[in-house]
Each structure stands twice: as structure tokens, then as C-alpha cells.
N, C-alpha and C positions, 0 to 999 in steps of 0.2 A: 814310387811313382815312375821313375825313369825305367825301372825294370819292366813295369807293365807296358809302357810305351814301346820298349824294344821288343817285348814278346808280341805285342800287337803287330808291329812292323814285320817281324819274322813270320807271324801267322799270315799276314796279308801277302807277303812275298811268296810263301809256300802255296797259298791258295792261287795266286796268279800263275805261278809256275805249273801247278797242277792243271789249271784251266788251259794254259798254253799247250801243255803236253797232250791233253785230251783233244783239243782242236786240231793239233798237228796230226794226231792219230786218225781222227775222223777224216781229215783232208786226204791223207795218204790212203786210207781205206777206200775212199771214193775214187781216187785215181786208179787203184788196183781193180776196183769193181768196174770202172769204165773201160779198162783194158780187157777185162774178161767179157764185158758186154760187146766190145768190138770183135773179139775173137769168135763169139757165138753168133752175133747178129750182123756183123759187118756194118755197124752204124757207129758213128763217132759221137761221143759225149765228151765235151771239153770241160776240164777242171782248170780254172784259172785262178790267179791271185784274187780276182774279184769274188769268186766263189768263196774263197777263204774269208775274205772281209765280210761277205754276207753272213757266213756262219758266225763270225764274231759279233756282228750286229744283232743277229737273232738271239745269240746267247745273252748279250747285254740287255736286250729288250725283255727277255724272259726273266733275267735276274732282277731287273727293275720292277717287273710285275710282282714277283715273289716277295721282294723286299717291301713293297707297298702292302701286299696282302698280310705279311707277317707284322708289319707296323700296325695295321688295323686290328689284328688279333691281339697284339700286345696292348694296344689301347683299351680294348674291351676287357682284357684280363686285369689291367690296372684299375679300371673303373669298378670291376667286380670285387677286386681285393679291397679297394677303398670302401665300397658299400659294406663288405663283411666287417671291416675294422670299425666303421661307424656304428654298425648294428651291434657289434660286441660292446662298444662303449655305451650305447643306449641301454643294452640289457644290464650292464653293470650298474648304471644309474638307477634303473628300475628296481633292481634287486636291493639296492641300498634304501630306496624309498619304501619298498615293501617291508623291510626290516623295521624302518621307522614307523610305518603305519600299522604294524602288527598289533600293538596294544589298542589302537583305535578300532581296528577290525574286531578284536575280541570283545571290546566294550559294546560295540554296535550289535554283535551277535547276541550278547547277553540281553541287551535292551529289546532286541527283536523277539527273543524267546519269551521274555517277560510280557511283552505286548501280546504275543500269541496266547499266553495263558489268560491274560485279562480278557482278550477277545473271546476266548472259549467260555470263560465264566459268564461274560455278558450275553453270549449267545444262549447259554443254558437258562439264564434269567429271562431272556426274551422269549424263549420257547415256553417257559412256565407261564409267563404273562399272556402269551398268545393262546395257550390252552385255557386259561382262566377266562379270557375274553370270549373265546369260542363257546365255552360252557355257559357263560352269562348271556350271550346272544341267543342261543338256542333255547333257553328256558324262559 
């Protein structure tokens, strides 16, 4: 656990150092560009420490927005994974129920088939009776 904390601290320090290096690079690049702009256009563009602080503020704002966006996406992912896990558990329960109900299903199918045979025989008998009645009525 201590190692993980130290690694996280080192990682954060490395990230902060990288961000600082990038911001310094951007600030210095803007200073160089402003000198070039002055040389070409003879117009001053001032790069002040306030400009640097505004850059940091913009970076922090963007970082916060992205963290919030990632947090929302992480939440959606966690909900989706929870749903998948719940569904997998439900499917497992249903499969066990299906195995338990398989004999009942087979019995029901046999009863239904027997009933269909009985209905078929009854229908034949009803057709014969219907024909006899029709013959009797017409004579």
C-alpha cells in the first residue's frame, strides 16, 4: 500500500512537472512570437506574468471539465457493468429453473400431443355425425 502511494505521488509530481514545462514552453513561445510580431508589424504585444497565470487558469478549468466528463463516463460504464453482471446472474438463475422445469415441460408436451390426438378423433366423429344429420335432414 505504501508503494502504491509513493508511486501515485511520483506520478502526480511527474505530471505536475510536465504541465509546468509545457506551460513555460507555451509562455516562452508566445514571447518569441510577440517579438516576431513586433519586428514584422511594429506593434507591441505584451506577455506578462498575468498572461502566464491566465494560461494556468485556463488549463485548470479545462482539466476540471475533462475530469468531470471522464467521471460521468466512468459512472455510465460502472452502471453498464453492473447491469451486465445482474443480467448474467439472472440468466444463470433462469437456466437452473429451465433445467428444473424440463421434466414438467416434457410432460406438458406429451399431454398436449395426446389432447391433439383426442381432438382429432373427436373432430372425425363430429364430421361423421354432421354428415349423418345432413343426410337425415335432406331425406
